[in-house]
N, C-alpha and C positions, 0 to 999 in steps of 0.2 A: 796317174794322173801325171799328166805334161806338164810342163812348166806355163803355159799358155791357157790350158784349163783351172788349173788351181788360180793362174789373175784375175781369171774374168768373174768365175765367181768370189771371190772373195770383193773383187769391186763391184758384184751386181748387189753381194749383200749389205757389203758398208754403205752402196748409195740406197737400198731399201733401209736398211737399222737407221740410215738418217731422214728419211720422209717419213721413217713413222714417228723419230722422239720428235721432230717436227710438231706434227699430226697432233702427237699428243702434248705437247704444249699449246696447241693454241686449243684445245679443249679446258686443257686447264685455267687458260685465259678466259677464257666464254664462261666458265664456270666461275670464275671471281670476277668477272662482270655482274656477272645475277644474282651474285650474295653481296658483292660491296658494288651497290648501282652507284653510277656519278651523281651528286647536287650542288648544281653551281649556286656560290656564294649570292647572299643578297648585302651589298653593304649599304648599311644603313647613314653616315660620313663619311664625311670626306679625310681622307691621310694624310698625313703634309705637313 
């Protein structure tokens, strides 16, 4: 394997790995949003 082939292989694996990790993080975020949905606070009194 020459230098150029090795370089392109490492670059493509690196980019693919980055995209895979970002995809997994987005799945974790969606899962956490489903487990802990956002609830807006209702203010009963004025602060200050």
